[in-house]
All heavy atoms as an XYZ file, in Angstrom:
706
protein
N       0.868     -1.158      0.000
C       0.000      0.000      0.000
C       0.911      1.215      0.000
O       1.871      1.271      0.747
C      -0.887     -0.040      1.234
C      -1.802      1.108      1.340
S      -3.578      0.868      1.164
C      -3.959     -0.734      1.677
N       0.572      2.193     -0.827
C       1.355      3.428     -0.878
C       0.443      4.602     -1.159
O      -0.696      4.435     -1.550
C       2.433      3.335     -1.960
O       1.849      3.202     -3.228
N       0.942      5.808     -0.930
C       0.221      7.020     -1.274
C      -0.544      7.679     -0.152
O      -1.145      8.727     -0.357
N      -0.551      7.113      1.049
C      -1.364      7.655      2.134
C      -0.993      9.104      2.472
O      -1.860      9.905      2.786
C      -1.254      6.774      3.374
N       0.288      9.435      2.392
C       0.727     10.782      2.743
C       0.378     11.810      1.667
O       0.438     13.004      1.912
C       2.235     10.789      2.982
N      -0.026     11.333      0.496
C      -0.252     12.232     -0.631
C      -1.637     12.863     -0.658
O      -1.839     13.849     -1.339
C      -0.015     11.490     -1.947
N      -2.604     12.303      0.037
C      -3.916     12.940     -0.020
C      -5.079     12.003      0.107
O      -5.224     11.339      1.116
N      -5.901     11.913     -0.937
C      -7.184     11.233     -0.857
C      -7.244      9.867     -1.527
O      -8.319      9.316     -1.695
C      -8.271     12.127     -1.470
C      -8.470     13.402     -0.709
C      -7.990     14.596     -1.204
C      -9.115     13.396      0.506
C      -8.167     15.774     -0.506
C      -9.297     14.569      1.224
C      -8.819     15.761      0.715
N      -6.106      9.336     -1.937
C      -6.085      8.038     -2.607
C      -4.932      7.187     -2.100
O      -3.904      7.702     -1.688
C      -5.919      8.199     -4.128
C      -7.054      8.890     -4.772
N      -7.114     10.271     -4.862
C      -8.164      8.427     -5.345
C      -8.238     10.603     -5.474
N      -8.890      9.503     -5.778
N      -5.135      5.880     -2.164
C      -4.088      4.903     -1.870
C      -3.910      4.036     -3.097
O      -4.854      3.840     -3.865
C      -4.496      4.006     -0.699
C      -4.742      4.673      0.646
C      -5.361      3.678      1.614
C      -3.451      5.225      1.203
N      -2.720      3.489     -3.275
C      -2.485      2.491     -4.311
C      -2.273      1.153     -3.623
O      -1.439      1.046     -2.720
C      -1.251      2.828     -5.141
C      -1.350      4.054     -6.027
C      -0.034      4.254     -6.785
C      -2.503      3.925     -7.002
N      -3.022      0.153     -4.038
C      -2.913     -1.188     -3.491
C      -2.359     -2.097     -4.572
O      -2.988     -2.271     -5.624
C      -4.280     -1.687     -3.022
C      -4.322     -3.100     -2.457
C      -3.461     -3.206     -1.203
C      -5.762     -3.497     -2.154
N      -1.177     -2.660     -4.327
C      -0.560     -3.584     -5.282
C      -1.175     -4.962     -5.123
O      -1.359     -5.446     -4.000
C       0.941     -3.672     -5.032
O       1.546     -2.430     -5.241
N      -1.462     -5.589     -6.243
C      -2.015     -6.940     -6.246
C      -0.952     -7.898     -6.757
O      -0.327     -7.632     -7.787
C      -3.250     -7.004     -7.152
C      -4.391     -6.078     -6.767
C      -5.441     -6.046     -7.863
C      -5.008     -6.517     -5.449
N      -0.762     -9.006     -6.075
C       0.280     -9.939     -6.481
C      -0.257    -11.214     -7.111
O       0.459    -11.863     -7.852
C       1.166    -10.326     -5.283
O       0.333    -10.882     -4.259
C       1.900     -9.109     -4.744
N      -1.489    -11.569     -6.816
C      -1.968    -12.860     -7.298
C      -3.378    -12.837     -7.881
O      -4.062    -13.843     -7.922
C      -1.861    -13.911     -6.202
C      -2.640    -13.536     -4.952
O      -3.179    -12.419     -4.894
O      -2.708    -14.367     -4.027
N      -3.791    -11.662     -8.336
C      -5.065    -11.558     -9.038
C      -5.047    -10.282     -9.880
O      -4.231     -9.396     -9.663
C      -6.254    -11.575     -8.085
S      -6.270    -10.272     -6.860
N      -5.947    -10.205    -10.834
C      -5.963     -9.067    -11.745
C      -6.804     -7.916    -11.194
O      -7.830     -8.135    -10.553
C      -6.497     -9.492    -13.116
O      -7.867     -9.805    -13.032
N      -6.356     -6.717    -11.459
C      -7.095     -5.530    -11.024
C      -8.496     -5.474    -11.633
O      -9.453     -5.174    -10.918
C      -6.305     -4.267    -11.330
N      -8.667     -5.768    -12.932
C     -10.025     -5.713    -13.487
C     -10.998     -6.659    -12.774
O     -12.158     -6.307    -12.558
C      -9.836     -6.116    -14.954
C      -8.424     -5.758    -15.261
C      -7.669     -6.018    -13.992
N     -10.518     -7.835    -12.394
C     -11.391     -8.785    -11.691
C     -11.771     -8.237    -10.317
O     -12.926     -8.356     -9.897
C     -10.693    -10.138    -11.557
N     -10.824     -7.612     -9.620
C     -11.130     -7.042     -8.302
C     -12.109     -5.887     -8.434
O     -13.055     -5.782     -7.648
C      -9.848     -6.595     -7.569
C     -10.200     -5.893     -6.258
C      -8.920     -7.764     -7.310
N     -11.910     -5.038     -9.429
C     -12.819     -3.901     -9.633
C     -14.246     -4.408     -9.839
O     -15.194     -3.891     -9.243
C     -12.361     -3.030    -10.822
C     -13.423     -2.005    -11.195
C     -11.047     -2.331    -10.492
N     -14.391     -5.437    -10.662
C     -15.730     -5.986    -10.924
C     -16.325     -6.626     -9.675
O     -17.493     -6.404     -9.352
C     -15.655     -7.010    -12.051
C     -17.022     -7.509    -12.469
C     -16.952     -8.414    -13.679
O     -16.209     -8.101    -14.620
O     -17.657     -9.438    -13.656
N     -15.545     -7.422     -8.970
C     -16.043     -8.071     -7.750
C     -16.372     -7.034     -6.673
O     -17.359     -7.176     -5.959
C     -15.021     -9.084     -7.224
C     -14.828    -10.294     -8.110
C     -16.050    -11.198     -8.198
O     -16.925    -11.141     -7.311
O     -16.121    -11.978     -9.169
N     -15.562     -5.988     -6.572
C     -15.830     -4.935     -5.594
C     -17.136     -4.211     -5.919
O     -17.924     -3.905     -5.019
C     -14.665     -3.948     -5.552
N     -17.376     -3.945     -7.192
C     -18.617     -3.270     -7.595
C     -19.836     -4.090     -7.182
O     -20.854     -3.530     -6.777
C     -18.619     -3.027     -9.100
N     -19.724     -5.406     -7.271
C     -20.824     -6.277     -6.831
C     -21.104     -6.128     -5.345
O     -22.179     -6.449     -4.877
C     -20.493     -7.736     -7.140
C     -20.475     -8.047     -8.593
C     -20.127     -9.487     -8.841
N     -20.060     -9.728    -10.276
C     -19.485    -10.763    -10.831
N     -18.929    -11.698    -10.083
N     -19.466    -10.897    -12.135
N     -20.110     -5.649     -4.617
C     -20.230     -5.477     -3.169
C     -20.363     -4.003     -2.787
O     -20.140     -3.622     -1.652
C     -19.006     -6.095     -2.498
C     -19.001     -7.608     -2.631
C     -17.621     -8.207     -2.416
N     -17.677     -9.654     -2.498
C     -17.682    -10.353     -3.638
N     -17.619     -9.723     -4.798
N     -17.751    -11.671     -3.634
N     -20.697     -3.183     -3.773
C     -20.916     -1.749     -3.592
C     -19.672     -1.019     -3.073
O     -19.752     -0.100     -2.261
C     -22.121     -1.488     -2.705
C     -23.410     -2.024     -3.321
C     -24.636     -1.743     -2.496
O     -24.523     -1.175     -1.393
O     -25.727     -2.090     -2.970
N     -18.514     -1.451     -3.565
C     -17.249     -0.772     -3.281
C     -16.735     -0.239     -4.603
O     -16.540     -0.994     -5.547
C     -16.206     -1.727     -2.651
C     -14.864     -1.035     -2.482
C     -16.713     -2.266     -1.321
N     -16.530      1.076     -4.671
C     -16.032      1.700     -5.899
C     -14.540      1.935     -5.771
O     -14.077      2.517     -4.796
C     -16.754      3.019     -6.131
C     -18.216      2.822     -6.482
C     -18.927      4.124     -6.735
N     -18.231      4.888     -7.762
C     -18.320      6.201     -7.881
N     -19.051      6.898     -7.049
N     -17.687      6.819     -8.844
N     -13.814      1.463     -6.761
C     -12.375      1.677     -6.852
C     -11.997      1.595     -8.315
O     -12.852      1.351     -9.162
C     -11.606      0.660     -6.002
C     -12.029     -0.804     -6.095
C     -11.360     -1.488     -7.249
C     -11.686     -1.500     -4.805
N     -10.732      1.826     -8.624
C     -10.318      1.859    -10.027
C      -9.045      1.049    -10.232
O      -8.211      0.923     -9.332
C     -10.078      3.296    -10.477
N      -8.922      0.526    -11.419
C      -7.700     -0.122    -11.884
C      -6.740      1.004    -12.278
O      -7.105      1.887    -13.069
C      -8.064     -0.994    -13.088
C      -6.899     -1.716    -13.723
O      -5.728     -1.394    -13.420
O      -7.166     -2.600    -14.557
N      -5.523      1.015    -11.740
C      -4.572      2.065    -12.076
C      -4.318      2.128    -13.576
O      -4.051      3.203    -14.119
C      -3.248      1.868    -11.320
C      -2.187      2.943    -11.535
C      -2.688      4.317    -11.091
C      -0.903      2.571    -10.813
N      -4.431      0.996    -14.272
C      -4.232      0.997    -15.724
C      -5.200      1.938    -16.443
O      -4.903      2.415    -17.532
C      -4.380     -0.408    -16.303
C      -3.089     -1.207    -16.248
O      -2.039     -0.630    -15.886
O      -3.128     -2.404    -16.563
N      -6.347      2.215    -15.840
C      -7.297      3.142    -16.457
C      -6.733      4.561    -16.543
O      -7.247      5.391    -17.283
C      -8.614      3.158    -15.681
C      -9.381      1.856    -15.827
O      -9.086      1.073    -16.755
O     -10.280      1.608    -14.997
N      -5.668      4.835    -15.791
C      -5.059      6.160    -15.770
C      -3.699      6.194    -16.457
O      -3.067      7.233    -16.506
C      -4.896      6.638    -14.319
C      -6.202      6.746    -13.601
C      -6.641      5.719    -12.765
C      -7.022      7.852    -13.769
C      -7.851      5.805    -12.104
C      -8.239      7.937    -13.119
C      -8.648      6.920    -12.279
O      -9.850      7.001    -11.644
N      -3.238      5.073    -16.960
C      -1.922      4.990    -17.600
C      -2.038      5.171    -19.102
O      -3.050      4.812    -19.702
C      -1.281      3.625    -17.330
C      -0.933      3.393    -15.897
C      -0.309      2.031    -15.720
N       0.055      1.836    -14.313
C       0.486      0.706    -13.818
N       0.632     -0.352    -14.587
N       0.791      0.619    -12.559
N      -0.986      5.676    -19.689
C      -0.936      5.776    -21.153
C      -0.794      4.386    -21.767
O      -1.347      4.108    -22.818
C       0.245      6.648    -21.587
C       0.107      8.105    -21.177
S      -1.205      8.950    -22.065
C      -0.533      9.020    -23.692
N      -0.019      3.514    -21.100
C       0.206      2.149    -21.560
C      -0.129      1.222    -20.409
O       0.336      1.430    -19.285
C       1.686      1.949    -21.985
C       1.936      0.519    -22.403
C       2.056      2.916    -23.098
N      -0.936      0.204    -20.679
C      -1.339     -0.739    -19.641
C      -0.134     -1.519    -19.120
O       0.825     -1.749    -19.831
C      -2.383     -1.711    -20.182
C      -3.668     -0.978    -20.624
C      -4.762     -1.938    -20.954
N      -5.436     -2.449    -19.778
C      -6.224     -1.728    -18.985
N      -6.422     -0.453    -19.220
N      -6.814     -2.271    -17.951
N      -0.186     -1.947    -17.873
C       0.876     -2.779    -17.287
C       0.983     -4.065    -18.093
O      -0.019     -4.635    -18.518
C       0.571     -3.073    -15.832
N       2.198     -4.529    -18.289
C       2.440     -5.695    -19.142
C       2.019     -7.008    -18.512
O       1.715     -7.958    -19.212
C       3.921     -5.758    -19.516
N       1.979     -7.080    -17.195
C       1.642     -8.344    -16.550
C       0.944     -8.089    -15.223
O       0.821     -6.971    -14.774
C       2.886     -9.204    -16.352
C       3.954     -8.492    -15.527
O       3.611     -7.619    -14.707
O       5.130     -8.821    -15.710
N       0.511     -9.179    -14.591
C      -0.217     -9.064    -13.328
C       0.643     -8.465    -12.222
O       0.116     -7.915    -11.265
C      -0.745    -10.433    -12.910
N       1.971     -8.574    -12.334
C       2.847     -8.003    -11.311
C       2.689     -6.493    -11.226
O       2.979     -5.889    -10.202
C       4.301     -8.366    -11.601
N       2.206     -5.865    -12.294
C       2.002     -4.432    -12.294
C       0.597     -4.014    -11.897
O       0.277     -2.842    -11.916
N      -0.249     -4.974    -11.516
C      -1.637     -4.661    -11.179
C      -1.721     -3.854     -9.892
O      -1.187     -4.255     -8.856
C      -2.456     -5.946    -11.014
O      -2.654     -6.563    -12.247
N      -2.404     -2.716     -9.985
C      -2.602     -1.869     -8.812
C      -4.025     -1.322     -8.845
O      -4.592     -1.085     -9.905
C      -1.617     -0.711     -8.793
C      -0.186     -1.111     -8.515
C       0.678      0.120     -8.367
C       2.087     -0.117     -7.974
N       2.773     -1.275     -8.379
N      -4.552     -1.104     -7.661
C      -5.871     -0.496     -7.510
C      -5.714      0.908     -6.944
O      -4.835      1.159     -6.118
C      -6.735     -1.315     -6.549
C      -7.064     -2.735     -6.962
C      -7.784     -3.443     -5.830
C      -7.895     -2.739     -8.229
N      -6.588      1.803     -7.364
C      -6.666      3.147     -6.801
C      -7.840      3.142     -5.839
O      -8.985      2.906     -6.235
C      -6.878      4.213     -7.897
C      -6.966      5.608     -7.280
C      -5.784      4.141     -8.957
N      -7.543      3.379     -4.552
C      -8.567      3.398     -3.510
C      -8.750      4.828     -3.041
O      -7.832      5.423     -2.471
C      -8.153      2.523     -2.324
C      -7.671      1.106     -2.623
C      -7.209      0.435     -1.347
C      -8.759      0.309     -3.289
N      -9.901      5.390     -3.287
C     -10.189      6.747     -2.829
C     -10.847      6.699     -1.467
O     -11.707      5.868     -1.211
N     -10.430      7.589     -0.576
C     -11.026      7.617      0.758
C     -11.450      9.021      1.182
O     -11.836      9.244      2.321
C     -10.062      7.018      1.796
C      -8.738      7.730      1.899
C      -8.576      8.802      2.772
C      -7.655      7.334      1.127
C      -7.351      9.460      2.869
C      -6.431      7.982      1.217
C      -6.288      9.040      2.092
O      -5.083      9.676      2.178
N     -11.446      9.958      0.255
C     -11.781     11.338      0.585
C     -13.228     11.546      0.982
O     -13.539     12.475      1.724
N     -14.115     10.695      0.532
C     -15.540     10.849      0.813
C     -16.068      9.657      1.617
O     -17.190      9.239      1.461
C     -16.310     10.983     -0.506
C     -17.719     11.474     -0.301
O     -18.003     12.165      0.674
N     -18.601     11.106     -1.205
N     -15.211      9.110      2.482
C     -15.564      7.924      3.253
C     -15.512      8.264      4.739
O     -14.464      8.666      5.257
C     -14.570      6.797      2.936
C     -14.826      5.437      3.536
C     -16.142      4.855      3.035
C     -13.683      4.489      3.191
N     -16.644      8.125      5.401
C     -16.707      8.405      6.836
C     -15.860      7.380      7.593
O     -15.789      6.207      7.204
C     -18.155      8.342      7.319
N     -15.237      7.816      8.666
C     -14.364      6.933      9.444
C     -15.065      5.634      9.846
O     -14.466      4.561      9.773
C     -13.858      7.635     10.707
C     -12.867      8.740     10.410
O     -12.389      8.842      9.256
O     -12.565      9.516     11.338
N     -16.311      5.723     10.249
C     -17.022      4.528     10.709
C     -17.349      3.568      9.564
O     -17.653      2.406      9.804
C     -18.295      4.887     11.491
C     -19.342      5.616     10.687
C     -19.214      7.132     10.755
O     -18.149      7.670     11.054
N     -20.297      7.830     10.471
N     -17.250      4.006      8.326
C     -17.516      3.141      7.173
C     -16.290      2.350      6.732
O     -16.404      1.398      5.962
C     -18.044      3.978      6.002
N     -15.111      2.728      7.226
C     -13.870      2.092      6.783
C     -13.832      0.592      7.077
O     -13.531     -0.192      6.171
C     -12.635      2.825      7.363
C     -11.357      2.056      7.075
C     -12.556      4.235      6.794
N     -14.113      0.130      8.289
C     -14.014     -1.315      8.539
C     -14.894     -2.159      7.614
O     -14.446     -3.176      7.079
C     -14.447     -1.467     10.006
C     -14.141     -0.136     10.619
C     -14.427      0.861      9.526
N     -16.111     -1.736      7.376
C     -16.999     -2.476      6.478
C     -16.507     -2.460      5.041
O     -16.571     -3.468      4.340
N     -15.995     -1.313      4.608
C     -15.458     -1.212      3.242
C     -14.245     -2.118      3.078
O     -14.091     -2.778      2.044
C     -15.110      0.234      2.919
N     -13.393     -2.173      4.084
C     -12.209     -3.033      4.019
C     -12.625     -4.499      3.974
O     -12.069     -5.287      3.203
C     -11.252     -2.753      5.208
C     -10.156     -3.802      5.296
C     -10.664     -1.353      5.079
N     -13.616     -4.886      4.771
C     -14.110     -6.278      4.732
C     -14.669     -6.629      3.361
O     -14.387     -7.697      2.815
C     -15.173     -6.499      5.818
C     -14.614     -6.700      7.209
C     -15.677     -7.181      8.184
N     -16.738     -6.195      8.372
C     -16.693     -5.197      9.248
N     -15.636     -5.032     10.021
N     -17.699     -4.367      9.364
N     -15.461     -5.720      2.781
C     -16.025     -5.987      1.454
C     -14.938     -6.042      0.391
O     -14.992     -6.883     -0.519
C     -17.094     -4.940      1.116
C     -18.336     -5.087      1.997
C     -19.545     -4.308      1.504
N     -19.288     -2.961      1.071
C     -19.351     -1.869      1.838
N     -19.655     -1.981      3.120
N     -19.127     -0.675      1.332
N     -13.925     -5.188      0.508
C     -12.811     -5.231     -0.436
C     -12.052     -6.549     -0.300
O     -11.678     -7.161     -1.307
C     -11.868     -4.040     -0.212
C     -10.613     -4.013     -1.078
C     -10.947     -4.055     -2.565
C      -9.764     -2.798     -0.737
N     -11.826     -6.995      0.920
C     -11.135     -8.274      1.129
C     -11.917     -9.415      0.491
O     -11.338    -10.299     -0.154
C     -10.929     -8.525      2.621
N     -13.228     -9.408      0.643
C     -14.060    -10.448      0.003
C     -13.971    -10.360     -1.517
O     -13.946    -11.376     -2.212
C     -15.502    -10.317      0.467
C     -15.713    -10.724      1.898
C     -17.187    -10.670      2.290
N     -17.310    -10.705      3.729
C     -17.866     -9.761      4.477
N     -18.395     -8.685      3.914
N     -17.907     -9.879      5.783
N     -13.921     -9.147     -2.036
C     -13.806     -8.966     -3.487
C     -12.473     -9.500     -3.997
O     -12.417    -10.151     -5.045
C     -13.961     -7.485     -3.845
N     -11.411     -9.248     -3.251
C     -10.087     -9.748     -3.652
C     -10.074    -11.271     -3.612
O      -9.572    -11.922     -4.535
C      -8.983     -9.127     -2.781
C      -8.848     -7.634     -3.093
C      -7.649     -9.848     -2.996
C      -7.965     -6.868     -2.140
N     -10.646    -11.856     -2.570
C     -10.722    -13.322     -2.494
C     -11.495    -13.893     -3.678
O     -11.080    -14.881     -4.283
C     -11.386    -13.769     -1.188
C     -10.480    -13.611      0.016
O      -9.248    -13.474     -0.157
O     -11.011    -13.615      1.144
N     -12.616    -13.273     -4.013
C     -13.423    -13.746     -5.142
C     -12.654    -13.599     -6.459
O     -12.706    -14.483     -7.319
C     -14.745    -12.981     -5.214
N     -11.920    -12.500     -6.614
C     -11.133    -12.284     -7.834
C     -10.017    -13.317     -7.939
O      -9.732    -13.820     -9.033
C     -10.559    -10.865     -7.842
N      -9.388    -13.658     -6.825
C      -8.347    -14.696     -6.836
C      -8.916    -16.030     -7.300
O      -8.321    -16.710     -8.138
C      -7.747    -14.860     -5.443
C      -6.819    -13.768     -5.049
C      -6.288    -13.996     -3.650
N      -5.374    -12.935     -3.292
C      -5.268    -12.451     -2.063
N      -5.998    -12.939     -1.081
N      -4.410    -11.488     -1.825
N     -10.053    -16.395     -6.732
C     -10.696    -17.657     -7.138
C     -11.048    -17.616     -8.617
O     -10.840    -18.578     -9.348
C     -11.949    -17.917     -6.293
C     -11.658    -18.321     -4.868
C     -12.898    -18.818     -4.147
N     -13.988    -17.864     -4.150
C     -14.135    -16.886     -3.258
N     -13.254    -16.716     -2.287
N     -15.161    -16.072     -3.315
N     -11.575    -16.498     -9.055
C     -11.979    -16.332    -10.446
C     -10.781    -16.410    -11.388
O     -10.819    -17.101    -12.410
C     -12.677    -14.980    -10.575
C     -13.239    -14.680    -11.905
C     -14.056    -13.427    -11.771
N     -13.733    -12.555    -12.867
C     -14.276    -11.384    -13.059
N     -15.141    -10.911    -12.198
N     -13.966    -10.672    -14.093
N      -9.697    -15.723    -11.039
C      -8.505    -15.746    -11.880
C      -7.906    -17.143    -11.943
O      -7.452    -17.578    -12.996
C      -7.461    -14.753    -11.372
C      -7.768    -13.312    -11.769
O      -8.743    -13.089    -12.523
O      -7.036    -12.408    -11.327
N      -7.906    -17.857    -10.814
C      -7.362    -19.223    -10.799
C      -8.181    -20.163    -11.664
O      -7.651    -21.098    -12.231
C      -7.301    -19.753     -9.371
C      -6.089    -19.283     -8.640
C      -5.939    -20.013     -7.329
N      -5.586    -19.026     -6.339
C      -6.274    -18.766     -5.240
N      -7.345    -19.450     -4.947
N      -5.880    -17.838     -4.421
N      -9.483    -19.890    -11.753
C     -10.343    -20.768    -12.550
C     -10.264    -20.435    -14.038
O     -10.781    -21.172    -14.865
C     -11.792    -20.685    -12.070
O     -12.358    -19.435    -12.420
N      -9.610    -19.309    -14.379
C      -9.425    -18.941    -15.780
C     -10.632    -18.316    -16.425
O     -10.748    -18.284    -17.645
N     -11.532    -17.751    -15.638
C     -12.712    -17.086    -16.199
C     -12.280    -15.791    -16.856
O     -11.475    -15.034    -16.326
C     -13.764    -16.814    -15.099
C     -14.265    -18.143    -14.541
C     -14.915    -15.967    -15.637
C     -15.158    -17.990    -13.332
N     -12.805    -15.499    -18.020
C     -12.506    -14.281    -18.778
C     -12.822    -13.067    -17.915
O     -13.866    -12.977    -17.303
C     -13.375    -14.271    -20.042
C     -13.039    -13.136    -20.985
O     -12.613    -12.065    -20.533
O     -13.231    -13.334    -22.183
N     -11.895    -12.092    -17.870
C     -12.109    -10.895    -17.079
C     -12.964     -9.847    -17.783
O     -13.237     -8.799    -17.227
C     -10.787    -10.290    -16.601
C      -9.984     -9.623    -17.696
O     -10.472     -9.502    -18.833
O      -8.853     -9.209    -17.418
N     -13.366    -10.097    -19.024
C     -14.267     -9.193    -19.710
C     -13.607     -8.026    -20.393
O     -14.255     -7.248    -21.076
N     -12.289     -7.840    -20.258
C     -11.640     -6.669    -20.840
C     -10.802     -7.001    -22.067
O     -10.680     -6.201    -22.942
C     -10.771     -5.996    -19.795
C     -11.635     -5.339    -18.739
C     -10.833     -4.704    -17.699
N     -10.088     -3.583    -18.217
C      -9.610     -2.629    -17.445
N      -9.808     -2.656    -16.176
N      -8.901     -1.655    -17.976
N     -10.203     -8.191    -22.091
C      -9.290     -8.463    -23.184
C      -9.779     -9.561    -24.104
O      -9.221     -9.780    -25.167
C      -7.909     -8.897    -22.641
O      -8.074    -10.132    -21.923
C      -7.290     -7.835    -21.766
N     -10.796    -10.305    -23.670
C     -11.268    -11.421    -24.457
C     -10.384    -12.648    -24.283
O     -10.539    -13.646    -24.953
N      -9.419    -12.568    -23.344
C      -8.532    -13.668    -23.056
C      -8.759    -14.136    -21.648
O      -9.435    -13.500    -20.864
C      -7.067    -13.229    -23.235
C      -6.770    -12.762    -24.635
C      -5.364    -12.188    -24.744
O      -4.637    -12.192    -23.738
O      -5.022    -11.751    -25.835
N      -8.121    -15.245    -21.310
C      -8.221    -15.750    -19.953
C      -7.508    -14.806    -18.987
O      -6.471    -14.263    -19.304
C      -7.610    -17.144    -19.860
C      -8.469    -18.170    -20.567
C      -7.759    -19.482    -20.691
N      -7.361    -20.041    -19.417
C      -7.993    -21.043    -18.806
N      -9.046    -21.567    -19.365
N      -7.549    -21.513    -17.671
N      -8.110    -14.630    -17.831
C      -7.520    -13.748    -16.824
C      -6.315    -14.416    -16.181
O      -6.193    -15.619    -16.158
C      -8.570    -13.432    -15.743
N      -5.429    -13.566    -15.600
C      -4.352    -14.092    -14.780
C      -3.065    -14.000    -15.431
O      -2.028    -14.244    -15.180
């Protein structure tokens, strides 16, 4: 995790699942976040470069624990999904 000192966003590095899969799974759990690749001129070449942009500027302190739990569930679901080889919907190829 990086970026906390910079302001209203954090970057979360993913090591074993794809950012697009996490973004989709998080949306199902009413957690909004972004794939850092959406802000890059050139997409990351591999999963090792997968990062999420987590905004917290409009999040009440008491909402943080629930949001973190839902994000953790989304990451777990994305890991399972990537391991099973389900298409992530963005490239037309197998995820992972």
